TORKOL-4160 file (C-alpha; in steps of 0.2 Angstrom, whole numbers, padded with zeros to 4 digits, m for minus):
300
<pt num="1" X="m0084" Y="m0031" Z="m0089"/>
<pt num="2" X="m0101" Y="m0022" Z="m0087"/>
<pt num="3" X="m0101" Y="m0010" Z="m0073"/>
<pt num="4" X="m0117" Y="m0012" Z="m0065"/>
<pt num="5" X="m0117" Y="m0003" Z="m0048"/>
<pt num="6" X="m0115" Y="0016" Z="m0046"/>
<pt num="7" X="m0107" Y="0023" Z="m0029"/>
<pt num="8" X="m0112" Y="0041" Z="m0025"/>
<pt num="9" X="m0096" Y="0044" Z="m0017"/>
<pt num="10" X="m0086" Y="0060" Z="m0022"/>
<pt num="11" X="m0068" Y="0061" Z="m0026"/>
<pt num="12" X="m0066" Y="0071" Z="m0010"/>
<pt num="13" X="m0071" Y="0057" Z="m0001"/>
<pt num="14" X="m0063" Y="0043" Z="m0012"/>
<pt num="15" X="m0050" Y="0049" Z="m0026"/>
<pt num="16" X="m0049" Y="0032" Z="m0036"/>
<pt num="17" X="m0034" Y="0037" Z="m0048"/>
<pt num="18" X="m0023" Y="0046" Z="m0033"/>
<pt num="19" X="m0025" Y="0032" Z="m0021"/>
<pt num="20" X="m0022" Y="0018" Z="m0034"/>
<pt num="21" X="m0006" Y="0026" Z="m0040"/>
<pt num="22" X="0000" Y="0033" Z="m0024"/>
<pt num="23" X="0013" Y="0019" Z="m0020"/>
<pt num="24" X="0004" Y="0008" Z="m0009"/>
<pt num="25" X="m0002" Y="m0004" Z="m0023"/>
<pt num="26" X="0007" Y="m0010" Z="m0039"/>
<pt num="27" X="m0005" Y="m0022" Z="m0048"/>
<pt num="28" X="m0019" Y="m0010" Z="m0053"/>
<pt num="29" X="m0021" Y="m0005" Z="m0072"/>
<pt num="30" X="m0032" Y="0008" Z="m0082"/>
<pt num="31" X="m0041" Y="0006" Z="m0098"/>
<pt num="32" X="m0042" Y="0018" Z="m0111"/>
<pt num="33" X="m0059" Y="0022" Z="m0107"/>
<pt num="34" X="m0054" Y="0025" Z="m0088"/>
<pt num="35" X="m0058" Y="0009" Z="m0081"/>
<pt num="36" X="m0047" Y="0004" Z="m0067"/>
<pt num="37" X="m0044" Y="m0014" Z="m0064"/>
<pt num="38" X="m0035" Y="m0025" Z="m0051"/>
<pt num="39" X="m0039" Y="m0038" Z="m0037"/>
<pt num="40" X="m0040" Y="m0038" Z="m0017"/>
<pt num="41" X="m0038" Y="m0057" Z="m0013"/>
<pt num="42" X="m0048" Y="m0067" Z="m0022"/>
<pt num="43" X="m0059" Y="m0053" Z="m0029"/>
<pt num="44" X="m0056" Y="m0044" Z="m0046"/>
<pt num="45" X="m0061" Y="m0027" Z="m0044"/>
<pt num="46" X="m0067" Y="m0014" Z="m0058"/>
<pt num="47" X="m0068" Y="0005" Z="m0055"/>
<pt num="48" X="m0075" Y="0019" Z="m0067"/>
<pt num="49" X="m0073" Y="0036" Z="m0059"/>
<pt num="50" X="m0085" Y="0049" Z="m0064"/>
<pt num="51" X="m0088" Y="0068" Z="m0058"/>
<pt num="52" X="m0097" Y="0065" Z="m0043"/>
<pt num="53" X="m0095" Y="0044" Z="m0040"/>
<pt num="54" X="m0088" Y="0028" Z="m0047"/>
<pt num="55" X="m0095" Y="0014" Z="m0056"/>
<pt num="56" X="m0091" Y="m0004" Z="m0050"/>
<pt num="57" X="m0092" Y="m0022" Z="m0051"/>
<pt num="58" X="m0082" Y="m0038" Z="m0045"/>
<pt num="59" X="m0077" Y="m0056" Z="m0052"/>
<pt num="60" X="m0080" Y="m0069" Z="m0051"/>
<pt num="61" X="m0092" Y="m0066" Z="m0036"/>
<pt num="62" X="m0103" Y="m0051" Z="m0042"/>
<pt num="63" X="m0109" Y="m0036" Z="m0032"/>
<pt num="64" X="m0096" Y="m0038" Z="m0018"/>
<pt num="65" X="m0097" Y="m0021" Z="m0011"/>
<pt num="66" X="m0092" Y="m0026" Z="0005"/>
<pt num="67" X="m0074" Y="m0031" Z="m0003"/>
<pt num="68" X="m0072" Y="m0013" Z="m0009"/>
<pt num="69" X="m0077" Y="m0005" Z="0007"/>
<pt num="70" X="m0064" Y="m0014" Z="0015"/>
<pt num="71" X="m0052" Y="m0012" Z="0002"/>
<pt num="72" X="m0053" Y="0008" Z="0002"/>
<pt num="73" X="m0057" Y="0007" Z="0022"/>
<pt num="74" X="m0072" Y="0018" Z="0018"/>
<pt num="75" X="m0078" Y="0018" Z="0035"/>
<pt num="76" X="m0064" Y="0030" Z="0040"/>
<pt num="77" X="m0070" Y="0049" Z="0039"/>
<pt num="78" X="m0058" Y="0059" Z="0029"/>
<pt num="79" X="m0067" Y="0075" Z="0034"/>
<pt num="80" X="m0065" Y="0071" Z="0052"/>
<pt num="81" X="m0046" Y="0067" Z="0051"/>
<pt num="82" X="m0043" Y="0083" Z="0040"/>
<pt num="83" X="m0051" Y="0094" Z="0053"/>
<pt num="84" X="m0040" Y="0084" Z="0066"/>
<pt num="85" X="m0025" Y="0086" Z="0056"/>
<pt num="86" X="m0027" Y="0105" Z="0052"/>
<pt num="87" X="m0029" Y="0109" Z="0071"/>
<pt num="88" X="m0013" Y="0101" Z="0074"/>
<pt num="89" X="m0003" Y="0107" Z="0060"/>
<pt num="90" X="m0011" Y="0121" Z="0050"/>
<pt num="91" X="0002" Y="0120" Z="0036"/>
<pt num="92" X="m0006" Y="0104" Z="0032"/>
<pt num="93" X="m0021" Y="0112" Z="0024"/>
<pt num="94" X="m0015" Y="0114" Z="0006"/>
<pt num="95" X="m0008" Y="0098" Z="0005"/>
<pt num="96" X="m0025" Y="0091" Z="0009"/>
<pt num="97" X="m0034" Y="0101" Z="m0001"/>
<pt num="98" X="m0021" Y="0096" Z="m0016"/>
<pt num="99" X="m0023" Y="0077" Z="m0013"/>
<pt num="100" X="m0042" Y="0078" Z="m0007"/>
<pt num="101" X="m0048" Y="0060" Z="m0007"/>
<pt num="102" X="m0032" Y="0051" Z="m0004"/>
<pt num="103" X="m0035" Y="0035" Z="0006"/>
<pt num="104" X="m0026" Y="0021" Z="0015"/>
<pt num="105" X="m0028" Y="0005" Z="0006"/>
<pt num="106" X="m0031" Y="m0012" Z="0017"/>
<pt num="107" X="m0023" Y="m0024" Z="0006"/>
<pt num="108" X="m0019" Y="m0043" Z="0008"/>
<pt num="109" X="m0005" Y="m0046" Z="0019"/>
<pt num="110" X="0004" Y="m0059" Z="0010"/>
<pt num="111" X="0004" Y="m0048" Z="m0006"/>
<pt num="112" X="0010" Y="m0033" Z="0003"/>
<pt num="113" X="0024" Y="m0042" Z="0011"/>
<pt num="114" X="0031" Y="m0049" Z="m0004"/>
<pt num="115" X="0028" Y="m0033" Z="m0014"/>
<pt num="116" X="0037" Y="m0021" Z="m0002"/>
<pt num="117" X="0051" Y="m0034" Z="m0003"/>
<pt num="118" X="0052" Y="m0029" Z="m0021"/>
<pt num="119" X="0050" Y="m0011" Z="m0017"/>
<pt num="120" X="0066" Y="m0009" Z="m0007"/>
<pt num="121" X="0078" Y="0001" Z="m0019"/>
<pt num="122" X="0067" Y="0000" Z="m0034"/>
<pt num="123" X="0056" Y="0010" Z="m0045"/>
<pt num="124" X="0038" Y="0011" Z="m0047"/>
<pt num="125" X="0038" Y="0003" Z="m0064"/>
<pt num="126" X="0049" Y="m0011" Z="m0061"/>
<pt num="127" X="0040" Y="m0015" Z="m0044"/>
<pt num="128" X="0025" Y="m0015" Z="m0055"/>
<pt num="129" X="0033" Y="m0028" Z="m0068"/>
<pt num="130" X="0040" Y="m0038" Z="m0055"/>
<pt num="131" X="0024" Y="m0041" Z="m0045"/>
<pt num="132" X="0015" Y="m0043" Z="m0060"/>
<pt num="133" X="0025" Y="m0056" Z="m0066"/>
<pt num="134" X="0025" Y="m0064" Z="m0051"/>
<pt num="135" X="0006" Y="m0065" Z="m0051"/>
<pt num="136" X="0005" Y="m0072" Z="m0069"/>
<pt num="137" X="0017" Y="m0085" Z="m0065"/>
<pt num="138" X="0011" Y="m0092" Z="m0048"/>
<pt num="139" X="m0006" Y="m0083" Z="m0047"/>
<pt num="140" X="m0024" Y="m0089" Z="m0051"/>
<pt num="141" X="m0033" Y="m0081" Z="m0066"/>
<pt num="142" X="m0048" Y="m0072" Z="m0059"/>
<pt num="143" X="m0054" Y="m0063" Z="m0075"/>
<pt num="144" X="m0048" Y="m0063" Z="m0092"/>
<pt num="145" X="m0057" Y="m0054" Z="m0106"/>
<pt num="146" X="m0059" Y="m0037" Z="m0115"/>
<pt num="147" X="m0042" Y="m0036" Z="m0115"/>
<pt num="148" X="m0040" Y="m0035" Z="m0097"/>
<pt num="149" X="m0032" Y="m0051" Z="m0086"/>
<pt num="150" X="m0033" Y="m0051" Z="m0067"/>
<pt num="151" X="m0024" Y="m0064" Z="m0056"/>
<pt num="152" X="m0024" Y="m0066" Z="m0038"/>
<pt num="153" X="m0008" Y="m0064" Z="m0029"/>
<pt num="154" X="0000" Y="m0081" Z="m0026"/>
<pt num="155" X="m0001" Y="m0090" Z="m0008"/>
<pt num="156" X="0017" Y="m0094" Z="m0001"/>
<pt num="157" X="0018" Y="m0112" Z="m0005"/>
<pt num="158" X="0019" Y="m0107" Z="m0024"/>
<pt num="159" X="0032" Y="m0095" Z="m0020"/>
<pt num="160" X="0041" Y="m0107" Z="m0010"/>
<pt num="161" X="0043" Y="m0119" Z="m0025"/>
<pt num="162" X="0047" Y="m0104" Z="m0037"/>
<pt num="163" X="0063" Y="m0104" Z="m0049"/>
<pt num="164" X="0074" Y="m0094" Z="m0043"/>
<pt num="165" X="0081" Y="m0090" Z="m0062"/>
<pt num="166" X="0064" Y="m0086" Z="m0066"/>
<pt num="167" X="0061" Y="m0072" Z="m0052"/>
<pt num="168" X="0078" Y="m0066" Z="m0057"/>
<pt num="169" X="0071" Y="m0065" Z="m0076"/>
<pt num="170" X="0057" Y="m0055" Z="m0069"/>
<pt num="171" X="0068" Y="m0041" Z="m0062"/>
<pt num="172" X="0069" Y="m0048" Z="m0044"/>
<pt num="173" X="0087" Y="m0049" Z="m0045"/>
<pt num="174" X="0095" Y="m0050" Z="m0028"/>
<pt num="175" X="0079" Y="m0053" Z="m0019"/>
<pt num="176" X="0073" Y="m0068" Z="m0028"/>
<pt num="177" X="0081" Y="m0079" Z="m0015"/>
<pt num="178" X="0074" Y="m0069" Z="m0002"/>
<pt num="179" X="0056" Y="m0072" Z="m0009"/>
<pt num="180" X="0059" Y="m0090" Z="m0008"/>
<pt num="181" X="0066" Y="m0091" Z="0009"/>
<pt num="182" X="0052" Y="m0081" Z="0016"/>
<pt num="183" X="0038" Y="m0090" Z="0007"/>
<pt num="184" X="0047" Y="m0106" Z="0014"/>
<pt num="185" X="0045" Y="m0100" Z="0032"/>
<pt num="186" X="0028" Y="m0093" Z="0030"/>
<pt num="187" X="0023" Y="m0110" Z="0022"/>
<pt num="188" X="0029" Y="m0119" Z="0037"/>
<pt num="189" X="0021" Y="m0107" Z="0049"/>
<pt num="190" X="0005" Y="m0109" Z="0039"/>
<pt num="191" X="m0011" Y="m0097" Z="0039"/>
<pt num="192" X="m0007" Y="m0094" Z="0058"/>
<pt num="193" X="0008" Y="m0082" Z="0053"/>
<pt num="194" X="m0004" Y="m0070" Z="0044"/>
<pt num="195" X="m0016" Y="m0072" Z="0059"/>
<pt num="196" X="m0004" Y="m0067" Z="0072"/>
<pt num="197" X="0002" Y="m0051" Z="0063"/>
<pt num="198" X="m0016" Y="m0046" Z="0063"/>
<pt num="199" X="m0019" Y="m0051" Z="0083"/>
<pt num="200" X="m0002" Y="m0044" Z="0090"/>
<pt num="201" X="m0001" Y="m0025" Z="0094"/>
<pt num="202" X="0008" Y="m0014" Z="0083"/>
<pt num="203" X="0026" Y="m0015" Z="0091"/>
<pt num="204" X="0024" Y="m0034" Z="0091"/>
<pt num="205" X="0018" Y="m0037" Z="0075"/>
<pt num="206" X="0032" Y="m0024" Z="0069"/>
<pt num="207" X="0044" Y="m0034" Z="0078"/>
<pt num="208" X="0039" Y="m0050" Z="0071"/>
<pt num="209" X="0041" Y="m0043" Z="0052"/>
<pt num="210" X="0060" Y="m0036" Z="0056"/>
<pt num="211" X="0064" Y="m0052" Z="0063"/>
<pt num="212" X="0060" Y="m0061" Z="0046"/>
<pt num="213" X="0074" Y="m0061" Z="0032"/>
<pt num="214" X="0075" Y="m0046" Z="0020"/>
<pt num="215" X="0063" Y="m0035" Z="0031"/>
<pt num="216" X="0067" Y="m0019" Z="0037"/>
<pt num="217" X="0060" Y="m0006" Z="0047"/>
<pt num="218" X="0052" Y="0005" Z="0033"/>
<pt num="219" X="0045" Y="m0009" Z="0025"/>
<pt num="220" X="0038" Y="m0018" Z="0040"/>
<pt num="221" X="0030" Y="m0001" Z="0043"/>
<pt num="222" X="0023" Y="m0002" Z="0026"/>
<pt num="223" X="0016" Y="m0017" Z="0028"/>
<pt num="224" X="0008" Y="m0012" Z="0046"/>
<pt num="225" X="0000" Y="0004" Z="0037"/>
<pt num="226" X="m0006" Y="m0004" Z="0020"/>
<pt num="227" X="m0011" Y="m0022" Z="0026"/>
<pt num="228" X="m0012" Y="m0024" Z="0045"/>
<pt num="229" X="m0023" Y="m0009" Z="0049"/>
<pt num="230" X="m0011" Y="m0001" Z="0060"/>
<pt num="231" X="m0016" Y="0017" Z="0055"/>
<pt num="232" X="m0003" Y="0026" Z="0067"/>
<pt num="233" X="0012" Y="0016" Z="0056"/>
<pt num="234" X="0024" Y="0029" Z="0049"/>
<pt num="235" X="0034" Y="0023" Z="0035"/>
<pt num="236" X="0051" Y="0034" Z="0038"/>
<pt num="237" X="0060" Y="0037" Z="0021"/>
<pt num="238" X="0072" Y="0052" Z="0016"/>
<pt num="239" X="0057" Y="0062" Z="0012"/>
<pt num="240" X="0047" Y="0061" Z="0027"/>
<pt num="241" X="0064" Y="0063" Z="0037"/>
<pt num="242" X="0066" Y="0079" Z="0027"/>
<pt num="243" X="0048" Y="0084" Z="0032"/>
<pt num="244" X="0050" Y="0081" Z="0051"/>
<pt num="245" X="0067" Y="0089" Z="0053"/>
<pt num="246" X="0062" Y="0104" Z="0043"/>
<pt num="247" X="0046" Y="0107" Z="0052"/>
<pt num="248" X="0049" Y="0101" Z="0069"/>
<pt num="249" X="0066" Y="0094" Z="0073"/>
<pt num="250" X="0080" Y="0105" Z="0065"/>
<pt num="251" X="0094" Y="0098" Z="0076"/>
<pt num="252" X="0091" Y="0081" Z="0069"/>
<pt num="253" X="0095" Y="0087" Z="0052"/>
<pt num="254" X="0113" Y="0081" Z="0049"/>
<pt num="255" X="0108" Y="0064" Z="0058"/>
<pt num="256" X="0110" Y="0049" Z="0048"/>
<pt num="257" X="0094" Y="0038" Z="0048"/>
<pt num="258" X="0098" Y="0025" Z="0063"/>
<pt num="259" X="0086" Y="0016" Z="0072"/>
<pt num="260" X="0086" Y="0027" Z="0085"/>
<pt num="261" X="0083" Y="0043" Z="0073"/>
<pt num="262" X="0069" Y="0033" Z="0064"/>
<pt num="263" X="0061" Y="0030" Z="0080"/>
<pt num="264" X="0062" Y="0049" Z="0085"/>
<pt num="265" X="0055" Y="0054" Z="0068"/>
<pt num="266" X="0040" Y="0042" Z="0069"/>
<pt num="267" X="0037" Y="0047" Z="0086"/>
<pt num="268" X="0036" Y="0065" Z="0083"/>
<pt num="269" X="0024" Y="0064" Z="0068"/>
<pt num="270" X="0012" Y="0053" Z="0078"/>
<pt num="271" X="0015" Y="0064" Z="0092"/>
<pt num="272" X="0007" Y="0078" Z="0081"/>
<pt num="273" X="m0006" Y="0067" Z="0071"/>
<pt num="274" X="m0012" Y="0055" Z="0082"/>
<pt num="275" X="m0018" Y="0038" Z="0078"/>
<pt num="276" X="m0019" Y="0040" Z="0059"/>
<pt num="277" X="m0002" Y="0046" Z="0059"/>
<pt num="278" X="0001" Y="0035" Z="0044"/>
<pt num="279" X="m0012" Y="0042" Z="0035"/>
<pt num="280" X="m0006" Y="0059" Z="0037"/>
<pt num="281" X="0012" Y="0054" Z="0032"/>
<pt num="282" X="0006" Y="0048" Z="0015"/>
<pt num="283" X="0000" Y="0066" Z="0011"/>
<pt num="284" X="0015" Y="0074" Z="0016"/>
<pt num="285" X="0025" Y="0061" Z="0006"/>
<pt num="286" X="0016" Y="0064" Z="m0010"/>
<pt num="287" X="0018" Y="0082" Z="m0007"/>
<pt num="288" X="0035" Y="0080" Z="m0005"/>
<pt num="289" X="0040" Y="0070" Z="m0021"/>
<pt num="290" X="0028" Y="0082" Z="m0031"/>
<pt num="291" X="0017" Y="0070" Z="m0036"/>
<pt num="292" X="m0001" Y="0075" Z="m0043"/>
<pt num="293" X="m0019" Y="0065" Z="m0045"/>
<pt num="294" X="m0017" Y="0051" Z="m0056"/>
<pt num="295" X="0002" Y="0050" Z="m0055"/>
<pt num="296" X="0013" Y="0036" Z="m0046"/>
<pt num="297" X="0027" Y="0034" Z="m0033"/>
<pt num="298" X="0034" Y="0021" Z="m0022"/>
<pt num="299" X="0034" Y="0024" Z="m0003"/>
<pt num="300" X="0050" Y="0014" Z="m0001"/>
């Protein structure tokens, strides 16, 4: 793939390796010469970071800057967020410096739903293998040459007719029947299911997600944050729980993560970091897990 366009956007505004390997998305790969390739919906994206920007191209329809801009939510000013967060919590300053340019992705809702079904109690490498195998089996090829292959993520009807045995072989294990049952439900609901998720206020969209088979609070918040544009959604895992209890709520250190505790921790974080608390959460999460630029992790 020849990358014909150059974006003069420095890594402090968009750190491509850090963002793509931060546990939000699991179907990005990198060539030996540093080209990242993956998909956003039905568009294959190719990115080559440089010292002060990056080269890019899309396929099968070329020159789709709008897809890249939306996927990385480049309309959100990190500089403004950093100023607001430091004012609210000065202790975040060194974390922002360490992970400068980390952005929250705006991903396809269907892909994100099924990806995070797989992500529950799983490792980064196994999640990547499972969701890539799913795309290879049931998705549509978007690009295949130069030792690079990119497929779209399968739509719900294709997953509804998937083989449970095949899914188990692809490391989905006990999640395999959940994938098929949820795909069947989404297929019956049609495109209106996703449209409703996007239309509803955050509490209602989260309630709709947690009402579905196999989706708990944390996974629902990951879907809200990484796919639905709910910037304030805070996925609370053991790392974020530890951060919040150590910094702000020491009296809750010994409490188990019940729905009430989960809600209290998320609200504490949202109260301090505002409308983009979910973005701030990702910085604390990477810091808590000891990740560095180009590393990987799984938020779940």
